[in-house]
C-alpha positions in Angstrom: -0.4 0.1 0.3 1.3 3.0 -0.7 1.6 6.4 2.4 -1.6 8.2 1.1 -3.7 4.6 1.0 -2.1 3.9 4.6 -3.4 7.3 6.1 -6.9 6.6 4.3 -7.4 3.5 5.8 -6.3 4.8 9.4 -8.7 7.6 9.2 -11.4 5.3 7.8 -11.0 3.0 10.8 -10.7 5.7 13.4 -13.9 7.1 11.9 -15.6 3.4 12.1 -14.2 3.1 15.6 -16.0 6.1 16.8 -19.2 5.4 15.2 -19.1 2.0 17.2 -18.5 3.6 20.4 -21.1 6.4 19.5 -23.4 3.6 19.1 -22.8 1.0 22.1 -22.7 4.5 24.0 -26.0 5.2 23.0 -27.5 2.1 23.5 -25.6 1.8 27.3 -27.5 4.8 28.1 -30.5 4.2 27.1 -30.7 1.6 29.1 -29.4 3.5 32.2 -25.8 1.4 31.9 -22.5 3.1 32.2 -20.4 5.0 29.5 -17.1 3.9 27.9 -15.0 6.2 30.3 -16.7 5.1 33.5 -16.4 1.2 32.5 -12.9 1.9 31.8 -12.2 3.7 35.6 -14.1 1.1 37.0 -11.8 -1.6 35.4 -8.8 0.6 36.9 -10.3 0.3 40.4 -11.1 -3.4 39.9 -7.3 -3.5 38.8 -6.3 -1.1 41.7 -8.5 0.0 44.8 -7.9 3.2 45.7 -5.8 4.5 42.9 -4.6 8.1 42.5 -6.7 10.1 39.9 -3.0 10.4 37.9 -2.8 7.0 38.0 -5.9 6.3 36.5 -6.0 8.9 34.0 -2.5 7.2 32.8 -4.1 4.4 32.5 -6.9 5.3 30.7 -4.8 7.9 28.3 -6.9 10.6 29.8 -5.4 14.1 30.8 -5.9 14.4 34.9 -8.4 17.1 34.6 -10.7 15.1 32.1 -10.1 12.6 34.7 -11.4 14.7 37.6 -14.1 15.7 35.8 -15.1 12.2 35.1 -14.4 11.0 39.1 -16.6 14.1 39.8 -19.4 12.7 38.3 -19.1 9.4 38.8 -18.7 10.2 42.9 -22.1 12.6 42.3 -24.0 9.3 40.8 -22.4 7.1 44.0 -20.7 4.7 41.5 -17.1 5.8 43.3 -15.9 7.2 46.5 -13.1 9.7 47.1 -10.9 9.7 50.0 -7.7 11.5 50.7 -4.3 10.2 49.4 -2.7 8.5 52.7 0.7 9.8 51.7 -0.4 13.7 50.8 -3.8 13.7 52.5 -5.2 15.9 49.4 -9.0 14.1 48.3 -7.4 12.2 45.2 -8.0 8.7 45.8 -11.0 6.9 44.8 -12.6 3.8 45.4 
């Protein structure tokens, strides 16, 4: 394949992946389910209970500010609980 064809294939795969993700999230939301991001955060917690927000952000390839917003929304929905980091007493660990 040529470089242009490779780029086009990557672009089309990316478009397809986003469409499938939006479709899955819409179906999940219609049933009152979790978003993909919330599922990912819970998966991280399943592997590392008490993870720091920065650790979870890195694991999910999110910016720390995006992870903070996600955890805030999940805490309001009572899906997770924020608690102080034992090392710094800052409220940045979640369970």
